[in-house]
C-alpha positions in Angstrom: 13.4 -66.2 98.9 12.2 -66.1 102.5 9.6 -63.3 103.1 11.6 -61.5 105.8 14.7 -61.3 103.6 12.6 -60.1 100.6 11.1 -57.3 102.7 14.5 -56.2 103.8 15.7 -56.0 100.2 12.6 -54.2 99.0 13.1 -51.6 101.8 16.8 -51.2 100.8 15.7 -50.6 97.2 13.3 -48.0 98.3 16.0 -46.3 100.3 18.1 -45.7 97.2 15.8 -42.9 96.1 16.1 -39.5 97.7 12.6 -38.2 98.7 11.0 -35.5 96.5 8.0 -33.2 97.1 6.8 -33.7 93.5 5.5 -37.0 92.3 3.1 -38.4 89.7 1.6 -41.8 88.9 4.5 -42.6 86.5 7.3 -42.0 89.0 5.2 -43.6 91.8 4.9 -46.8 89.9 8.5 -46.7 88.6 9.5 -46.6 92.3 7.2 -49.4 93.2 8.4 -51.4 90.2 12.1 -51.0 91.1 11.3 -52.1 94.6 9.5 -55.2 93.4 12.0 -56.3 90.8 15.3 -55.5 92.6 15.3 -58.4 95.1 13.9 -60.9 92.6 15.9 -60.4 89.4 19.5 -60.0 88.4 20.5 -56.4 87.2 20.0 -56.8 83.4 16.6 -58.4 84.0 15.5 -55.6 86.4 16.0 -53.1 83.5 14.1 -55.4 81.1 11.2 -55.4 83.5 11.3 -51.7 84.1 11.4 -51.0 80.3 8.2 -53.1 80.1 6.6 -51.3 83.0 7.4 -47.8 81.7 6.6 -48.5 78.0 3.2 -49.9 79.2 2.5 -46.7 81.2 3.6 -44.6 78.3 1.4 -46.4 75.8 -1.6 -46.2 78.1 -1.3 -42.5 78.8 -0.4 -41.8 75.2 -3.5 -43.6 74.1 -5.5 -40.9 75.9 -3.3 -37.9 75.1 -2.0 -38.7 71.6 1.1 -36.5 71.4 3.6 -39.2 70.5 4.0 -42.3 68.4 3.3 -45.4 70.5 6.0 -47.7 71.6 3.9 -50.9 70.9 0.2 -49.9 70.7 -2.2 -46.9 70.8 -5.6 -48.2 71.6 -8.8 -46.2 70.8 -10.2 -44.5 73.9 -11.9 -41.4 75.0 -9.7 -38.4 76.0 -11.6 -38.0 79.2 -10.7 -41.3 80.9 -8.4 -41.4 83.9 -4.7 -41.4 83.0 -3.8 -42.2 86.5 -6.0 -45.3 86.5 -4.7 -46.3 83.1 -1.0 -46.0 84.1 -1.6 -47.8 87.4 -3.3 -50.7 85.8 -0.7 -50.9 83.0 2.3 -50.9 85.5 0.7 -53.3 87.9 -0.5 -55.8 85.3 2.9 -55.9 83.7 4.6 -56.5 87.1 2.1 -59.2 88.0 2.8 -60.9 84.7 6.5 -60.8 85.2 6.6 -61.7 88.8 4.1 -64.5 89.4 5.6 -65.2 92.8 4.7 -61.7 93.8 1.4 -61.4 92.0 -0.6 -61.0 95.3 1.7 -58.3 96.6 1.6 -56.4 93.3 -2.2 -56.6 93.0 -2.5 -55.5 96.6 -0.4 -52.4 95.8 -2.4 -51.7 92.6 -5.7 -51.9 94.5 -4.4 -49.6 97.2 -3.2 -47.1 94.6 -6.5 -47.2 92.7 -8.4 -46.7 95.9 -6.9 -43.2 96.0 -8.7 -42.3 92.7 -12.4 -41.4 92.9 -14.7 -44.0 91.5 -16.2 -43.1 88.2 -16.6 -44.4 84.6 -13.3 -42.5 83.8 -11.5 -44.6 86.4 -13.0 -48.0 85.4 -12.4 -47.3 81.7 -8.8 -46.3 82.6 -8.2 -49.6 84.3 -9.5 -51.5 81.3 -7.2 -49.5 79.0 -4.2 -50.1 81.2 -4.8 -53.8 81.4 -5.3 -54.0 77.6 -2.0 -52.2 77.0 -0.1 -54.3 79.5 -1.4 -57.4 77.8 0.1 -56.2 74.5 3.4 -55.3 76.1 3.6 -58.7 77.8 2.7 -60.4 74.5 5.4 -58.4 72.6 8.1 -59.5 75.0 6.9 -63.1 75.7 9.4 -64.7 73.3 12.2 -62.1 73.4 14.9 -64.5 74.5 15.1 -63.5 78.1 13.8 -66.9 79.3 15.9 -69.0 77.0 17.9 -71.7 78.8 21.5 -71.2 79.9 23.6 -72.9 77.2 26.9 -71.2 78.1 29.9 -73.4 77.1 32.9 -72.7 79.3 36.3 -72.6 77.5 38.3 -75.6 78.6 40.0 -78.7 77.4 39.1 -82.4 78.1 39.8 -83.2 81.7 40.7 -79.7 82.7 38.9 -78.1 85.7 37.2 -74.7 85.4 35.2 -72.9 88.2 31.7 -74.2 88.1 29.6 -71.3 89.4 27.1 -70.3 86.8 27.7 -67.1 84.8 25.2 -64.3 84.8 22.6 -64.4 82.0 24.7 -65.8 79.1 21.5 -65.7 77.0 21.3 -61.9 77.3 23.2 -61.2 74.0 20.3 -62.7 72.1 17.5 -60.9 74.0 15.4 -58.8 71.6 16.4 -55.1 72.2 13.8 -52.4 73.0 15.2 -49.6 70.8 18.2 -51.0 69.0 17.8 -53.3 66.0 20.1 -56.0 67.3 22.2 -56.6 70.4 25.5 -56.2 68.5 24.5 -52.9 66.9 27.0 -50.9 69.0 29.5 -53.8 69.6 32.9 -52.2 70.2 36.3 -53.3 68.7 38.2 -56.0 70.5 40.0 -55.2 73.8 43.4 -53.7 73.6 46.5 -55.8 73.0 48.1 -57.4 76.1 51.5 -56.4 74.7 50.6 -52.7 74.7 51.8 -49.9 77.1 48.1 -49.1 77.7 47.4 -52.6 78.9 50.3 -52.5 81.3 49.3 -49.1 82.6 45.7 -50.1 83.2 46.7 -53.5 84.7 49.1 -51.9 87.2 46.6 -49.1 88.1 44.0 -51.7 88.9 46.4 -53.9 90.7 47.5 -51.0 92.9 44.1 -49.4 93.6 41.6 -52.2 93.3 43.0 -54.8 95.6 41.4 -56.0 98.8 44.4 -54.7 100.8 45.3 -51.7 98.7 47.3 -49.0 100.5 47.0 -46.5 97.7 43.2 -46.4 97.4 41.9 -43.3 99.3 39.0 -43.2 101.8 36.8 -41.5 99.2 37.7 -44.1 96.5 36.9 -46.9 98.9 33.6 -45.2 99.7 32.8 -44.9 96.0 33.6 -48.6 95.4 31.3 -49.6 98.1 28.5 -47.2 97.0 28.5 -48.6 93.5 28.3 -52.2 94.5 24.7 -51.2 94.0 23.7 -52.1 90.4 20.7 -52.5 88.2 17.5 -50.4 88.1 17.9 -49.2 91.7 21.1 -47.4 90.8 19.6 -45.4 87.9 15.8 -44.9 88.2 15.8 -42.8 91.3 17.8 -40.1 89.5 15.5 -40.1 86.5 12.5 -39.7 88.9 14.2 -36.7 90.5 14.6 -35.1 87.1 10.9 -35.5 86.4 10.2 -33.7 89.7 12.9 -31.0 89.1 11.6 -30.2 85.7 7.9 -30.5 86.7 7.1 -32.5 83.7 3.5 -33.1 82.6 2.1 -36.6 83.0 2.6 -37.5 79.3 6.2 -36.1 79.2 7.0 -37.8 82.5 5.8 -41.1 81.0 7.8 -40.6 77.8 11.0 -39.5 79.7 10.8 -42.5 82.0 10.1 -44.9 79.2 13.0 -43.6 77.1 15.3 -43.8 80.1 14.2 -47.4 80.8 14.5 -48.5 77.2 18.0 -47.1 76.9 19.1 -48.7 80.2 17.6 -52.1 79.1 19.4 -51.9 75.7 22.6 -50.9 77.4 22.6 -54.2 79.3 21.8 -56.2 76.2 24.6 -54.5 74.3 27.2 -54.9 77.0 26.3 -58.6 77.5 26.6 -59.1 73.7 30.2 -57.6 73.8 31.1 -59.4 77.0 30.2 -62.9 75.8 31.6 -62.2 72.3 35.1 -61.3 73.6 35.2 -63.2 76.9 38.0 -61.0 78.2 39.6 -61.9 81.5 38.7 -60.2 84.8 41.5 -58.6 86.9 41.5 -61.3 89.5 42.4 -63.8 86.7 44.8 -61.5 84.8 46.8 -60.4 87.9 47.2 -64.0 89.1 48.5 -64.8 85.6 50.5 -61.6 85.0 53.5 -63.7 83.8 51.5 -65.2 80.9 50.4 -62.0 79.0 53.7 -61.6 77.2 54.1 -58.2 78.7 57.3 -57.7 80.8 55.8 -54.8 82.8 52.9 -56.7 84.3 54.1 -58.6 87.3 52.1 -61.5 88.7 50.6 -61.4 92.2 49.7 -65.0 93.1 47.4 -64.0 96.0 45.8 -60.8 94.6 42.1 -60.4 95.5 39.7 -57.5 94.4 38.1 -55.2 96.9 34.7 -56.6 96.0 33.3 -59.9 94.8 33.9 -60.1 91.1 30.6 -60.3 89.1 30.2 -63.6 87.3 30.4 -62.5 83.7 33.3 -61.5 81.4 35.1 -58.2 82.0 34.9 -56.2 78.7 33.3 -53.8 78.5 32.1 -52.3 81.9 28.4 -52.9 82.4 27.9 -50.4 85.2 29.6 -47.8 82.9 27.4 -48.3 79.9 24.3 -48.4 82.2 25.1 -45.0 83.8 26.3 -43.5 80.6 23.0 -44.4 78.9 21.1 -42.2 81.4 23.6 -39.3 81.1 23.3 -39.5 77.3 19.5 -39.6 77.4 19.4 -36.5 79.6 22.0 -34.6 77.5 20.3 -35.5 74.2 16.8 -34.7 75.4 17.5 -31.4 77.2 20.6 -30.2 75.3 22.8 -30.2 78.4 24.2 -32.7 80.9 23.9 -30.0 83.7 21.0 -30.8 86.0 19.5 -29.5 89.3 21.2 -31.3 92.2 20.4 -35.0 92.3 21.0 -37.1 95.3 21.2 -40.9 95.8 21.8 -43.3 98.7 23.0 -46.9 98.4 22.1 -50.0 100.3 25.7 -51.1 100.0 27.0 -47.9 101.6 24.6 -47.2 104.5 24.6 -43.6 105.8 26.2 -42.1 102.7 24.6 -39.7 100.2 26.2 -38.8 96.9 25.2 -35.7 94.9 25.7 -34.4 91.4 24.8 -31.4 89.2 26.1 -32.9 86.0 25.2 -36.3 84.6 28.6 -37.1 83.3 30.1 -36.4 86.7 27.7 -39.1 88.0 28.7 -41.5 85.2 32.4 -40.9 85.7 32.1 -41.6 89.4 30.4 -44.9 88.6 33.1 -45.8 86.1 36.0 -45.0 88.4 34.4 -46.9 91.2 34.7 -50.1 89.2 38.5 -49.6 89.2 38.6 -49.0 92.9 36.5 -52.1 93.4 38.9 -54.2 91.4 36.4 -55.1 88.7 37.3 -53.2 85.5 40.3 -51.7 83.6 40.2 -48.0 82.7 40.0 -48.8 78.9 37.0 -51.0 79.5 35.3 -48.2 81.3 35.8 -45.7 78.5 34.5 -48.2 75.9 31.4 -48.9 78.1 30.7 -45.1 78.4 31.1 -44.6 74.7 28.5 -47.4 74.0 26.1 -45.9 76.6 26.4 -42.5 74.9 25.6 -43.9 71.5 22.7 -46.0 72.8 21.2 -43.0 74.7 21.3 -40.8 71.6 19.9 -43.6 69.4 16.9 -44.2 71.7 16.0 -40.6 72.2 16.1 -40.0 68.4 14.2 -43.2 67.3 11.5 -44.3 69.7 8.3 -42.6 71.0 8.8 -39.6 68.7 6.4 -36.7 68.4 3.3 -37.8 66.4 4.3 -35.7 63.4 7.8 -37.2 63.2 8.4 -40.4 61.1 9.3 -43.4 63.2 12.6 -45.1 62.4 13.4 -48.4 64.2 
């Protein structure tokens, strides 16, 4: 990617976060990490990367202040070494390992951040600890399936043309999860019957509201659709960072919250890709142009129908953006006992000049889900299934990984 384009994309990723007065090394490096990975990786891979960054920072800090069970490793170290240096080295080393094309930029950012910490034995030992933890995280994920070759086999018949654009990450169903035991752990039932009234209702709703030239979609619905063309880590992590600030979390609790959030988000993408490629359900642009072939008399074909946005190149069911946002809502609700939060704000590089705000995490998740209808990407039943999966994954991660040191670990 040309350097000038990359810089623009990095700047756009940084803009998605509303500024806060409170910050710590964990949220600083989460923000830097999202800015580095967003222009270089597809959305599911951004969350894999951020799960590695945040679990490395957690394990580094937790090696010093031993309040929780480690994610991968808890190395012996003195309690007096610098947590800030350890977290910085852990995050930067993971990012440099994941993004060899940006290694120089990452190391430059790491050196600049470390320069703000006073030189001392505590700092140098912290750097060594962070690097050692990062090496263990990188080693643990080196053969997790994320770099397997694309072996997707399109459904066709001999001699029959199918569109030839590559699908998005068809190997992702086999990626080793971060908190789940297997990618299919929360696989939902099959999509609804095409003969059902619910299918007809969802089909016709999307046909009416999600089309490129829809006359029924409101101005706010159009804004929401555009806003949530933003996907991946940049669409979720800024909200988690704002919660760290609003709740004034300690460094170790910030590290744990951000790591749990990132693990849940990464697993949400693995789970949804598992279901998508298992069922291979058709996208609205395919279904509506073939409405006369679904054996349902109340779904009329529209031969020229186009969605409002460019349809993502992977199967429809369930909704990925829905499971992703619901995973965050579920983590927050499970950890804090309520989905109500101090006001959170977010901007989007795909809707310049617009700021959205929420005081409840499910209001945020529901906005994301409905936006995928207005965009012409997902049916309402698929959104509900995706949200249910996200809720289950968030609960599972909160209750099973990085538990307090006196709680038995169940994986």
